[in-house]
Short mmCIF file of the C-alpha atoms (twelve columns), coordinates in Angstrom:
data_MODEL
# 
_entry.id   MODEL 
# 
loop_
_atom_site.group_PDB 
_atom_site.id 
_atom_site.type_symbol 
_atom_site.label_atom_id 
_atom_site.label_alt_id 
_atom_site.label_comp_id 
_atom_site.label_asym_id 
_atom_site.label_seq_id 
_atom_site.Cartn_x 
_atom_site.Cartn_y 
_atom_site.Cartn_z 
_atom_site.pdbx_PDB_model_num 
ATOM 1   C CA . MET A 1   4.936   -7.352  -17.268 1 
ATOM 2   C CA . ARG A 2   3.271   -6.811  -20.530 1 
ATOM 3   C CA . ARG A 3   0.863   -8.648  -18.962 1 
ATOM 4   C CA . LYS A 4   0.290   -6.286  -16.007 1 
ATOM 5   C CA . VAL A 5   0.161   -3.173  -18.071 1 
ATOM 6   C CA . PHE A 6   -2.550  -4.961  -20.568 1 
ATOM 7   C CA . VAL A 7   -4.394  -5.496  -17.313 1 
ATOM 8   C CA . GLY A 8   -4.521  -2.348  -15.782 1 
ATOM 9   C CA . LEU A 9   -5.219  -0.514  -19.301 1 
ATOM 10  C CA . PHE A 10  -8.197  -2.830  -19.964 1 
ATOM 11  C CA . LEU A 11  -9.412  -1.839  -16.812 1 
ATOM 12  C CA . ALA A 12  -9.149  1.635   -17.312 1 
ATOM 13  C CA . VAL A 13  -10.877 1.423   -20.618 1 
ATOM 14  C CA . ILE A 14  -13.987 -0.946  -19.309 1 
ATOM 15  C CA . LEU A 15  -14.302 1.796   -16.237 1 
ATOM 16  C CA . CYS A 16  -14.899 4.524   -19.058 1 
ATOM 17  C CA . PHE A 17  -17.694 2.810   -20.593 1 
ATOM 18  C CA . ILE A 18  -19.479 1.538   -17.758 1 
ATOM 19  C CA . GLY A 19  -18.350 3.265   -14.799 1 
ATOM 20  C CA . PHE A 20  -16.531 2.311   -11.580 1 
ATOM 21  C CA . GLY A 21  -19.678 1.058   -9.542  1 
ATOM 22  C CA . ILE A 22  -21.129 -1.060  -11.788 1 
ATOM 23  C CA . PHE A 23  -17.962 -2.627  -12.617 1 
ATOM 24  C CA . TRP A 24  -17.358 -2.958  -8.993  1 
ATOM 25  C CA . SER A 25  -20.810 -4.720  -8.746  1 
ATOM 26  C CA . GLN A 26  -20.090 -7.382  -11.700 1 
ATOM 27  C CA . GLN A 27  -16.891 -8.231  -10.627 1 
ATOM 28  C CA . GLY A 28  -18.148 -9.347  -6.935  1 
ATOM 29  C CA . MET A 29  -16.257 -7.205  -5.145  1 
ATOM 30  C CA . GLY A 30  -18.535 -7.111  -2.183  1 
ATOM 31  C CA . GLU A 31  -19.767 -4.176  0.001   1 
ATOM 32  C CA . LEU A 32  -18.457 -0.723  -0.668  1 
ATOM 33  C CA . SER A 33  -18.413 2.592   1.888   1 
ATOM 34  C CA . VAL A 34  -17.334 6.072   1.435   1 
ATOM 35  C CA . PHE A 35  -16.422 8.512   4.148   1 
ATOM 36  C CA . ASN A 36  -18.188 11.851  3.881   1 
ATOM 37  C CA . TRP A 37  -17.244 14.835  5.958   1 
ATOM 38  C CA . GLU A 38  -19.009 17.605  4.637   1 
ATOM 39  C CA . LYS A 39  -22.420 18.811  6.402   1 
ATOM 40  C CA . ASP A 40  -23.906 20.413  3.337   1 
ATOM 41  C CA . VAL A 41  -26.062 16.830  2.489   1 
ATOM 42  C CA . LEU A 42  -27.602 16.879  5.946   1 
ATOM 43  C CA . THR A 43  -30.539 19.348  5.168   1 
ATOM 44  C CA . VAL A 44  -34.104 18.641  3.730   1 
ATOM 45  C CA . GLU A 45  -32.927 20.012  0.319   1 
ATOM 46  C CA . ASN A 46  -29.971 17.690  -0.756  1 
ATOM 47  C CA . PRO A 47  -30.158 14.157  0.676   1 
ATOM 48  C CA . ASP A 48  -31.968 12.680  -2.174  1 
ATOM 49  C CA . PHE A 49  -29.452 13.784  -4.835  1 
ATOM 50  C CA . PHE A 50  -26.663 12.592  -2.561  1 
ATOM 51  C CA . PHE A 51  -28.088 8.672   -2.153  1 
ATOM 52  C CA . ASP A 52  -29.019 8.964   -5.615  1 
ATOM 53  C CA . GLU A 53  -25.449 9.238   -6.774  1 
ATOM 54  C CA . LEU A 54  -24.171 6.706   -4.235  1 
ATOM 55  C CA . SER A 55  -26.614 4.111   -5.082  1 
ATOM 56  C CA . LYS A 56  -26.209 4.595   -9.128  1 
ATOM 57  C CA . SER A 57  -22.414 3.448   -8.288  1 
ATOM 58  C CA . ASN A 58  -23.535 0.496   -5.805  1 
ATOM 59  C CA . ILE A 59  -21.939 2.388   -2.649  1 
ATOM 60  C CA . CYS A 60  -23.916 0.527   0.208   1 
ATOM 61  C CA . ALA A 61  -22.927 2.610   3.114   1 
ATOM 62  C CA . VAL A 62  -22.086 6.293   4.156   1 
ATOM 63  C CA . TYR A 63  -19.756 7.029   7.021   1 
ATOM 64  C CA . GLN A 64  -21.246 10.328  7.869   1 
ATOM 65  C CA . TRP A 65  -20.027 13.210  9.945   1 
ATOM 66  C CA . ILE A 66  -22.774 14.531  11.762  1 
ATOM 67  C CA . PRO A 67  -22.389 18.006  13.632  1 
ATOM 68  C CA . SER A 68  -23.743 18.210  17.315  1 
ATOM 69  C CA . LYS A 69  -26.324 21.006  16.360  1 
ATOM 70  C CA . ILE A 70  -28.460 19.503  13.431  1 
ATOM 71  C CA . THR A 71  -32.389 19.780  13.429  1 
ATOM 72  C CA . ALA A 72  -34.366 16.972  14.081  1 
ATOM 73  C CA . GLU A 73  -36.215 17.460  10.509  1 
ATOM 74  C CA . ASP A 74  -32.676 17.311  8.663   1 
ATOM 75  C CA . MET A 75  -31.535 14.604  10.354  1 
ATOM 76  C CA . SER A 76  -34.725 12.642  9.738   1 
ATOM 77  C CA . SER A 77  -34.863 13.641  6.016   1 
ATOM 78  C CA . TYR A 78  -31.233 12.428  5.723   1 
ATOM 79  C CA . LEU A 79  -31.805 8.936   7.236   1 
ATOM 80  C CA . GLU A 80  -35.296 8.141   5.396   1 
ATOM 81  C CA . SER A 81  -33.566 9.162   2.229   1 
ATOM 82  C CA . ALA A 82  -30.621 6.839   3.128   1 
ATOM 83  C CA . CYS A 83  -33.114 3.895   3.878   1 
ATOM 84  C CA . ALA A 84  -35.061 4.855   0.431   1 
ATOM 85  C CA . HIS A 85  -32.006 4.220   -1.219  1 
ATOM 86  C CA . GLY A 86  -30.955 1.233   0.524   1 
ATOM 87  C CA . ILE A 87  -28.031 2.748   2.017   1 
ATOM 88  C CA . ASP A 88  -26.926 2.239   5.515   1 
ATOM 89  C CA . VAL A 89  -25.415 4.979   7.623   1 
ATOM 90  C CA . TYR A 90  -22.693 5.157   10.164  1 
ATOM 91  C CA . LEU A 91  -22.228 8.079   12.241  1 
ATOM 92  C CA . LEU A 92  -18.411 9.266   11.564  1 
ATOM 93  C CA . THR A 93  -16.639 10.835  14.518  1 
ATOM 94  C CA . GLY A 94  -13.434 10.665  16.263  1 
ATOM 95  C CA . ASP A 95  -10.800 12.948  18.014  1 
ATOM 96  C CA . PRO A 96  -7.187  12.127  18.645  1 
ATOM 97  C CA . SER A 97  -7.348  12.829  22.331  1 
ATOM 98  C CA . TRP A 98  -10.159 10.445  22.979  1 
ATOM 99  C CA . GLY A 99  -7.194  7.731   22.476  1 
ATOM 100 C CA . LEU A 100 -5.812  8.667   25.908  1 
ATOM 101 C CA . GLU A 101 -9.104  8.029   27.985  1 
ATOM 102 C CA . GLU A 102 -8.933  4.563   29.703  1 
ATOM 103 C CA . ASP A 103 -12.818 4.396   30.078  1 
ATOM 104 C CA . GLY A 104 -13.584 5.930   26.698  1 
ATOM 105 C CA . GLU A 105 -15.921 8.309   28.099  1 
ATOM 106 C CA . SER A 106 -15.755 10.730  25.042  1 
ATOM 107 C CA . MET A 107 -16.256 8.024   22.480  1 
ATOM 108 C CA . ALA A 108 -19.428 6.007   24.776  1 
ATOM 109 C CA . SER A 109 -20.592 9.985   24.750  1 
ATOM 110 C CA . GLU A 110 -20.885 9.842   20.652  1 
ATOM 111 C CA . ILE A 111 -22.576 6.394   21.382  1 
ATOM 112 C CA . VAL A 112 -25.099 7.699   23.284  1 
ATOM 113 C CA . ARG A 113 -25.642 10.583  20.754  1 
ATOM 114 C CA . ALA A 114 -25.930 8.074   18.040  1 
ATOM 115 C CA . GLN A 115 -28.611 6.426   20.235  1 
ATOM 116 C CA . GLU A 116 -30.348 9.619   20.756  1 
ATOM 117 C CA . MET A 117 -30.534 10.374  16.926  1 
ATOM 118 C CA . ASN A 118 -31.911 6.726   16.142  1 
ATOM 119 C CA . GLU A 119 -34.874 7.435   19.170  1 
ATOM 120 C CA . MET A 120 -36.064 9.979   17.117  1 
ATOM 121 C CA . ALA A 121 -35.849 8.207   13.687  1 
ATOM 122 C CA . PRO A 122 -38.362 5.462   12.178  1 
ATOM 123 C CA . LYS A 123 -37.186 2.091   13.008  1 
ATOM 124 C CA . ASP A 124 -36.425 1.641   9.524   1 
ATOM 125 C CA . ALA A 125 -34.280 4.563   8.725   1 
ATOM 126 C CA . GLN A 126 -31.776 4.716   11.575  1 
ATOM 127 C CA . ILE A 127 -28.103 4.793   12.212  1 
ATOM 128 C CA . LYS A 128 -26.690 1.496   11.686  1 
ATOM 129 C CA . GLY A 129 -23.478 1.847   13.615  1 
ATOM 130 C CA . ILE A 130 -19.879 4.148   14.505  1 
ATOM 131 C CA . VAL A 131 -17.124 4.895   12.465  1 
ATOM 132 C CA . MET A 132 -14.345 5.842   15.083  1 
ATOM 133 C CA . ASP A 133 -11.666 7.997   13.691  1 
ATOM 134 C CA . VAL A 134 -9.642  8.542   16.550  1 
ATOM 135 C CA . GLU A 135 -6.027  8.195   15.735  1 
ATOM 136 C CA . PRO A 136 -3.907  8.852   19.200  1 
ATOM 137 C CA . TYR A 137 -0.705  8.803   17.396  1 
ATOM 138 C CA . LEU A 138 -1.115  12.630  16.364  1 
ATOM 139 C CA . THR A 139 -1.011  13.483  20.541  1 
ATOM 140 C CA . ASP A 140 2.137   15.439  22.100  1 
ATOM 141 C CA . TYR A 141 1.592   12.056  24.418  1 
ATOM 142 C CA . TRP A 142 2.645   9.796   21.638  1 
ATOM 143 C CA . ASP A 143 6.224   11.212  21.352  1 
ATOM 144 C CA . ASN A 144 6.943   10.691  24.672  1 
ATOM 145 C CA . ALA A 145 4.790   7.107   25.579  1 
ATOM 146 C CA . PRO A 146 3.257   5.599   22.851  1 
ATOM 147 C CA . LYS A 147 3.123   2.082   24.552  1 
ATOM 148 C CA . GLN A 148 0.812   3.546   27.133  1 
ATOM 149 C CA . VAL A 149 -1.054  5.710   24.825  1 
ATOM 150 C CA . MET A 150 -2.023  2.255   22.744  1 
ATOM 151 C CA . GLU A 151 -2.726  0.572   26.077  1 
ATOM 152 C CA . LEU A 152 -5.121  3.320   27.156  1 
ATOM 153 C CA . PHE A 153 -6.571  3.310   23.534  1 
ATOM 154 C CA . ALA A 154 -7.387  -0.295  23.450  1 
ATOM 155 C CA . SER A 155 -8.904  -0.128  26.868  1 
ATOM 156 C CA . GLY A 156 -11.105 2.840   25.963  1 
ATOM 157 C CA . LEU A 157 -12.017 1.030   22.680  1 
ATOM 158 C CA . ALA A 158 -13.278 -1.904  24.676  1 
ATOM 159 C CA . ASP A 159 -15.169 0.100   27.038  1 
ATOM 160 C CA . ALA A 160 -16.778 1.906   24.131  1 
ATOM 161 C CA . ARG A 161 -17.872 -1.070  22.069  1 
ATOM 162 C CA . GLN A 162 -19.525 -3.012  24.977  1 
ATOM 163 C CA . LYS A 163 -21.552 0.613   24.904  1 
ATOM 164 C CA . ALA A 164 -22.272 0.306   21.208  1 
ATOM 165 C CA . GLN A 165 -23.397 -3.496  21.651  1 
ATOM 166 C CA . ALA A 166 -26.011 -2.265  24.478  1 
ATOM 167 C CA . TYR A 167 -27.321 -0.221  21.972  1 
ATOM 168 C CA . GLY A 168 -27.233 -3.028  19.105  1 
ATOM 169 C CA . LEU A 169 -24.661 -0.359  16.834  1 
ATOM 170 C CA . GLU A 170 -22.176 -1.799  15.032  1 
ATOM 171 C CA . PHE A 171 -18.797 -0.658  16.232  1 
ATOM 172 C CA . ILE A 172 -16.121 0.083   13.374  1 
ATOM 173 C CA . VAL A 173 -12.492 0.940   14.484  1 
ATOM 174 C CA . CYS A 174 -10.216 3.174   11.892  1 
ATOM 175 C CA . ILE A 175 -6.701  2.031   12.354  1 
ATOM 176 C CA . PRO A 176 -3.374  2.710   10.472  1 
ATOM 177 C CA . TYR A 177 -1.420  -0.057  8.771   1 
ATOM 178 C CA . PHE A 178 1.790   0.109   10.830  1 
ATOM 179 C CA . TYR A 179 0.527   -0.418  14.639  1 
ATOM 180 C CA . ASP A 180 1.911   -4.242  13.964  1 
ATOM 181 C CA . THR A 181 5.512   -3.237  12.325  1 
ATOM 182 C CA . GLU A 182 5.853   -0.281  14.985  1 
ATOM 183 C CA . GLY A 183 6.030   -2.436  18.008  1 
ATOM 184 C CA . TYR A 184 2.421   -2.571  18.833  1 
ATOM 185 C CA . LYS A 185 1.312   -6.130  17.560  1 
ATOM 186 C CA . ASP A 186 0.094   -6.998  21.226  1 
ATOM 187 C CA . GLU A 187 -2.288  -3.715  21.328  1 
ATOM 188 C CA . LEU A 188 -3.295  -4.417  17.900  1 
ATOM 189 C CA . GLU A 189 -4.605  -7.568  18.635  1 
ATOM 190 C CA . THR A 190 -6.560  -6.705  21.761  1 
ATOM 191 C CA . ILE A 191 -8.105  -3.524  19.575  1 
ATOM 192 C CA . ILE A 192 -8.991  -5.921  17.096  1 
ATOM 193 C CA . ALA A 193 -10.098 -8.715  19.804  1 
ATOM 194 C CA . LYS A 194 -12.051 -6.681  22.256  1 
ATOM 195 C CA . GLY A 195 -12.165 -3.036  21.009  1 
ATOM 196 C CA . CYS A 196 -14.292 -3.274  17.869  1 
ATOM 197 C CA . ASP A 197 -16.809 -5.373  15.389  1 
ATOM 198 C CA . SER A 198 -14.605 -4.110  12.194  1 
ATOM 199 C CA . ALA A 199 -11.073 -3.004  11.826  1 
ATOM 200 C CA . ALA A 200 -11.171 -0.406  9.055   1 
ATOM 201 C CA . VAL A 201 -7.286  -0.356  8.038   1 
ATOM 202 C CA . MET A 202 -6.057  3.381   6.866   1 
ATOM 203 C CA . ASN A 203 -4.052  1.221   4.198   1 
ATOM 204 C CA . TYR A 204 -2.627  4.613   2.686   1 
ATOM 205 C CA . TYR A 205 0.761   3.124   0.873   1 
ATOM 206 C CA . LYS A 206 0.055   2.510   -3.021  1 
ATOM 207 C CA . GLY A 207 1.467   -0.813  -3.945  1 
ATOM 208 C CA . LYS A 208 2.192   -2.339  -0.580  1 
ATOM 209 C CA . GLU A 209 -1.701  -2.822  0.401   1 
ATOM 210 C CA . GLU A 210 -1.431  -6.506  0.411   1 
ATOM 211 C CA . GLU A 211 1.877   -7.135  2.610   1 
ATOM 212 C CA . HIS A 212 0.309   -4.244  5.279   1 
ATOM 213 C CA . ILE A 213 -2.861  -5.363  6.067   1 
ATOM 214 C CA . ALA A 214 -1.534  -9.056  6.390   1 
ATOM 215 C CA . ASP A 215 -1.890  -9.056  9.879   1 
ATOM 216 C CA . GLU A 216 -4.604  -7.524  10.758  1 
ATOM 217 C CA . ALA A 217 -6.528  -9.862  8.192   1 
ATOM 218 C CA . ALA A 218 -4.886  -12.611 10.018  1 
ATOM 219 C CA . LEU A 219 -6.339  -11.224 13.350  1 
ATOM 220 C CA . SER A 220 -9.853  -10.549 11.710  1 
ATOM 221 C CA . ARG A 221 -10.189 -13.766 10.908  1 
ATOM 222 C CA . LYS A 222 -8.961  -15.111 14.214  1 
ATOM 223 C CA . TYR A 223 -11.460 -13.438 16.230  1 
ATOM 224 C CA . GLY A 224 -14.405 -13.550 13.638  1 
ATOM 225 C CA . LYS A 225 -14.417 -9.677  13.107  1 
ATOM 226 C CA . LYS A 226 -14.634 -7.915  9.591   1 
ATOM 227 C CA . LEU A 227 -12.116 -6.206  7.857   1 
ATOM 228 C CA . ILE A 228 -12.287 -2.702  5.883   1 
ATOM 229 C CA . ASN A 229 -9.397  -2.081  3.457   1 
ATOM 230 C CA . ILE A 230 -9.738  2.281   3.262   1 
ATOM 231 C CA . TYR A 231 -8.217  3.524   -0.060  1 
ATOM 232 C CA . GLU A 232 -7.228  7.442   0.345   1 
ATOM 233 C CA . LEU A 233 -8.473  9.307   -2.767  1 
ATOM 234 C CA . GLN A 234 -7.900  13.017  -1.818  1 
ATOM 235 C CA . PRO A 235 -5.301  15.154  -3.441  1 
ATOM 236 C CA . PRO A 236 -1.610  15.411  -2.538  1 
ATOM 237 C CA . LYS A 237 -1.261  17.958  0.249   1 
ATOM 238 C CA . GLY A 238 2.044   19.238  1.595   1 
ATOM 239 C CA . ASN A 239 3.749   16.323  4.096   1 
ATOM 240 C CA . SER A 240 -0.028  14.940  5.493   1 
ATOM 241 C CA . ILE A 241 -0.945  13.478  2.193   1 
ATOM 242 C CA . VAL A 242 1.795   12.619  -0.845  1 
ATOM 243 C CA . GLU A 243 1.806   10.713  -3.834  1 
ATOM 244 C CA . ALA A 244 2.319   7.193   -1.934  1 
ATOM 245 C CA . ASN A 245 -0.858  7.521   -0.221  1 
ATOM 246 C CA . THR A 246 -3.346  8.556   -2.575  1 
ATOM 247 C CA . TYR A 247 -4.778  7.183   -5.805  1 
ATOM 248 C CA . TYR A 248 -5.921  10.749  -6.676  1 
ATOM 249 C CA . HIS A 249 -3.657  11.178  -10.006 1 
ATOM 250 C CA . ASP A 250 -3.980  7.552   -10.542 1 
ATOM 251 C CA . GLY A 251 -7.334  6.997   -11.230 1 
ATOM 252 C CA . LEU A 252 -10.295 4.866   -10.093 1 
ATOM 253 C CA . GLY A 253 -9.317  2.017   -12.461 1 
ATOM 254 C CA . ALA A 254 -5.653  1.602   -10.000 1 
ATOM 255 C CA . VAL A 255 -8.152  1.267   -7.027  1 
ATOM 256 C CA . MET A 256 -10.334 -1.639  -8.979  1 
ATOM 257 C CA . LYS A 257 -7.077  -3.259  -9.819  1 
ATOM 258 C CA . ASN A 258 -5.599  -3.096  -6.465  1 
ATOM 259 C CA . ALA A 259 -8.958  -3.934  -4.581  1 
ATOM 260 C CA . ALA A 260 -9.174  -6.979  -7.081  1 
ATOM 261 C CA . ARG A 261 -5.784  -8.252  -5.985  1 
ATOM 262 C CA . LEU A 262 -6.615  -7.714  -2.337  1 
ATOM 263 C CA . LYS A 263 -10.107 -9.310  -3.083  1 
ATOM 264 C CA . SER A 264 -7.903  -12.432 -4.884  1 
ATOM 265 C CA . VAL A 265 -5.603  -12.865 -2.282  1 
ATOM 266 C CA . TYR A 266 -8.071  -12.546 1.092   1 
ATOM 267 C CA . LYS A 267 -11.723 -13.748 -0.492  1 
ATOM 268 C CA . GLY A 268 -14.544 -12.751 1.674   1 
ATOM 269 C CA . ASP A 269 -12.523 -11.603 4.717   1 
ATOM 270 C CA . ILE A 270 -12.156 -8.079  3.204   1 
ATOM 271 C CA . ARG A 271 -14.600 -5.203  2.428   1 
ATOM 272 C CA . PHE A 272 -14.061 -1.811  1.007   1 
ATOM 273 C CA . ALA A 273 -14.168 1.675   1.591   1 
ATOM 274 C CA . ILE A 274 -12.619 4.846   0.052   1 
ATOM 275 C CA . HIS A 275 -12.014 8.511   1.486   1 
ATOM 276 C CA . ASP A 276 -13.612 10.308  0.834   1 
ATOM 277 C CA . TYR A 277 -16.810 11.216  -1.069  1 
ATOM 278 C CA . ASP A 278 -15.356 14.853  -2.753  1 
ATOM 279 C CA . ALA A 279 -12.573 13.345  -3.745  1 
ATOM 280 C CA . TRP A 280 -14.409 9.980   -5.364  1 
ATOM 281 C CA . LYS A 281 -16.596 11.964  -6.814  1 
ATOM 282 C CA . GLU A 282 -14.068 14.462  -8.604  1 
ATOM 283 C CA . MET A 283 -11.930 11.666  -9.636  1 
ATOM 284 C CA . LYS A 284 -15.699 9.798   -11.282 1 
ATOM 285 C CA . GLU A 285 -16.406 13.176  -13.021 1 
ATOM 286 C CA . ASN A 286 -12.872 13.051  -14.742 1 
ATOM 287 C CA . GLU A 287 -12.622 9.800   -15.900 1 
# 
């Protein structure tokens, strides 16, 4: 017990001196991505500052929400700045209702939108893929027919992934950690097998990350898919984000400690992402 406490304190002290990103890189933790829902960085004036901050922290990819109404000038500036800083950009998109579409029509439309943005951008500065954040368990239909919703969702993802593959876009799907334990293990397997290139698990239950991601890790290995563990950093907010979900009050040292544990267990099979940019920035400034 004393050794665990010492390791935690050691990580916290080291982070204060060298910073989260440098420590992450020195420990060989691999790729680190960040979610960003803010559109303010999508202007000609702001992307360089944004990507400077990410690159200095060894963040290699940003999952960026992009509004439908964005000028070609702003989009080009954003993508060119990302390229200059060596950071990959993924279109972050999704809505719970899209999980009810068997043919994945709405998801496919977003893939087409990403391709259209790429057609206006230089070849070396394009969107690399899609991060599909569709959470069908938030719909009213889930309460009455969850199994049917999961089947529709799995089918829609498979069709959408084919569209993404046709355009050469990586297809990352966000999933909660509980599909396997809530009775949808077969549908989870179908999603990982046919509906994504990478499974990004919203593993938002502190202290249980290792066990909660075990099935997803096994399925990802089985089908040769990438696995991404997402950490929640946003402050607690009512019933939607409680203390058990977020590292906001625990600090980035606690995130690092947990990620190191997962890395030791799952080796090269796991990557990491943090949700989201605003919360990460606030926590970093307060370290």
